[in-house]
Legacy VTK file of the C-alpha trace (Angstrom):
# vtk DataFile Version 3.0
C-alpha trace
ASCII
DATASET POLYDATA
POINTS 185 float
160.040 62.094 -0.920
161.043 58.499 1.063
158.039 58.544 3.060
155.447 58.672 -0.289
157.507 55.351 -2.029
157.092 53.650 1.480
153.570 54.261 1.816
152.961 53.248 -1.778
155.058 50.105 -1.418
153.165 49.253 2.441
150.576 46.598 2.313
147.015 48.487 2.348
145.467 48.096 5.448
142.490 45.768 3.902
145.376 43.571 3.230
145.439 41.639 6.701
142.371 41.377 6.984
141.939 39.918 3.980
144.764 37.713 3.645
144.052 36.776 7.780
140.531 35.400 6.322
141.859 33.845 4.050
143.862 31.246 5.860
141.296 30.672 8.255
139.054 29.631 5.308
142.523 27.420 4.164
142.514 25.872 7.969
139.103 25.651 7.884
138.493 23.517 4.629
141.089 20.921 6.039
138.726 20.181 9.314
135.135 21.037 6.956
135.809 19.189 3.683
135.660 15.322 5.281
132.769 16.381 7.878
130.775 17.372 4.595
131.665 14.613 2.463
130.336 12.535 5.102
127.382 14.478 5.984
126.274 14.489 2.213
127.533 10.841 1.838
124.967 10.183 4.684
121.644 12.480 3.814
122.011 10.650 0.438
122.030 7.557 1.860
125.140 6.144 0.721
127.828 4.371 2.335
130.413 6.592 4.734
133.192 7.523 2.656
136.475 5.676 2.652
139.143 6.781 3.814
140.876 6.900 0.163
137.640 8.973 -0.547
138.027 11.929 2.323
139.715 14.338 -0.288
136.486 14.313 -2.226
135.615 17.774 -2.787
138.747 19.511 -0.969
139.298 21.554 -4.010
135.795 22.859 -4.454
135.903 23.494 -0.401
138.953 25.096 -0.683
137.530 27.108 -3.306
134.572 28.131 -1.213
136.518 28.881 1.648
139.635 30.723 0.975
138.718 33.353 -1.157
135.230 33.963 0.167
136.530 33.966 3.708
138.865 37.007 2.963
135.596 38.974 1.343
133.763 37.829 4.050
136.118 39.817 6.658
137.413 42.725 4.552
133.682 42.717 4.117
132.768 43.345 7.572
135.714 45.131 8.316
134.525 48.059 5.716
130.759 47.635 6.010
131.381 48.309 10.016
133.362 50.952 9.908
130.650 52.605 7.173
127.956 51.759 9.437
129.374 53.088 12.770
129.119 56.595 14.140
130.787 58.833 16.449
127.447 59.591 18.187
126.767 55.586 19.047
127.022 54.147 22.041
130.012 51.572 22.683
127.956 48.509 22.983
125.778 49.315 19.986
124.894 46.539 18.016
123.704 47.931 14.704
126.946 48.668 12.996
128.170 44.946 13.510
124.638 43.335 13.102
124.425 45.133 9.824
127.667 44.738 8.828
127.418 41.213 9.386
124.871 40.337 7.064
126.301 42.539 4.823
129.404 40.713 4.810
127.460 37.530 4.605
126.128 37.738 1.500
129.032 39.343 -0.174
131.331 36.147 1.068
128.415 33.899 -0.781
128.175 35.793 -3.397
131.667 34.945 -4.329
131.966 31.520 -2.922
128.567 29.746 -3.501
129.060 28.334 -7.037
132.324 26.424 -5.168
130.022 25.308 -2.608
127.106 24.255 -4.967
129.910 22.484 -7.139
131.524 20.600 -3.861
128.122 19.466 -2.826
127.586 17.870 -6.108
131.251 16.097 -6.646
130.973 15.236 -2.770
127.421 13.688 -3.555
128.250 11.518 -6.578
128.706 7.376 -7.299
131.726 8.154 -9.580
134.206 10.807 -8.541
133.826 13.876 -10.451
136.884 16.969 -10.567
135.747 20.805 -10.073
135.810 21.770 -13.866
133.679 18.359 -14.838
131.240 18.819 -12.004
130.733 22.546 -13.587
130.719 21.372 -17.101
128.150 18.402 -16.096
125.760 20.823 -14.377
125.719 23.682 -16.883
125.442 21.055 -19.482
121.731 20.576 -18.338
120.800 23.925 -18.592
119.410 25.686 -21.670
122.305 27.151 -23.486
123.189 31.131 -22.760
125.384 32.732 -20.188
122.348 33.970 -17.979
121.095 30.183 -17.526
124.846 28.867 -16.625
124.646 31.493 -13.732
121.441 30.514 -13.361
122.700 27.236 -12.297
125.502 28.021 -10.258
123.821 30.185 -8.215
120.557 27.785 -7.617
119.509 27.207 -4.046
121.776 30.836 -2.773
118.814 32.479 -1.422
117.924 29.189 0.949
122.195 29.931 1.708
121.396 33.229 2.597
118.975 32.516 4.692
120.381 30.938 6.590
124.084 32.641 6.902
122.482 35.908 7.171
121.358 35.970 10.429
124.312 33.543 11.417
126.844 35.934 10.444
124.933 38.932 11.996
124.671 36.878 15.348
128.284 35.920 15.084
129.594 39.342 14.571
127.194 40.972 16.940
128.064 39.103 19.617
131.994 38.857 18.649
132.025 42.976 18.883
130.058 42.765 22.278
131.926 40.435 24.105
135.314 41.872 22.925
133.871 45.484 24.513
132.746 43.692 27.591
136.018 42.461 27.555
138.279 45.694 26.758
136.262 47.742 29.517
137.373 45.253 32.052
140.633 45.813 31.593
LINES 1 186
185 0 1 2 3 4 5 6 7 8 9 10 11 12 13 14 15 16 17 18 19 20 21 22 23 24 25 26 27 28 29 30 31 32 33 34 35 36 37 38 39 40 41 42 43 44 45 46 47 48 49 50 51 52 53 54 55 56 57 58 59 60 61 62 63 64 65 66 67 68 69 70 71 72 73 74 75 76 77 78 79 80 81 82 83 84 85 86 87 88 89 90 91 92 93 94 95 96 97 98 99 100 101 102 103 104 105 106 107 108 109 110 111 112 113 114 115 116 117 118 119 120 121 122 123 124 125 126 127 128 129 130 131 132 133 134 135 136 137 138 139 140 141 142 143 144 145 146 147 148 149 150 151 152 153 154 155 156 157 158 159 160 161 162 163 164 165 166 167 168 169 170 171 172 173 174 175 176 177 178 179 180 181 182 183 184
């Protein structure tokens, strides 16, 4: 009937979570890109970026932040639901902390290649596009898809070493604070 058609046309419950994460990632990219450019240049003992170069790496930052942030929030939402139990106390941190670990891992698996390329673009002495940075990186590797993928994920373990605990703490504290405030009403 009409109810089934309306339900089929309605967005999934996952849609607002994913889109909200993507929009947050896009907003973050406008702040993160110029600041990370300055950080990378400083780490490489290069001159601070000139105003006209502040967009250097912006496309890669968008690739790193938009879809991966949607994935991060959606993975958190789904993992938290999977890890939650009816018997757990309201302030049990297990589900949000474990879900934060899963979410960070999944999000960085999606976004890490763009992050690696962004850093190469921002650290380059000459302007690089995202596609050129990828081609140059892969060209330095022995032929083969496995070597190309390995090059795009070089350093992922160190990224996860920082990102997973951070995500665990962020979501754990978020849920704890949210719970405390909700119980105050």
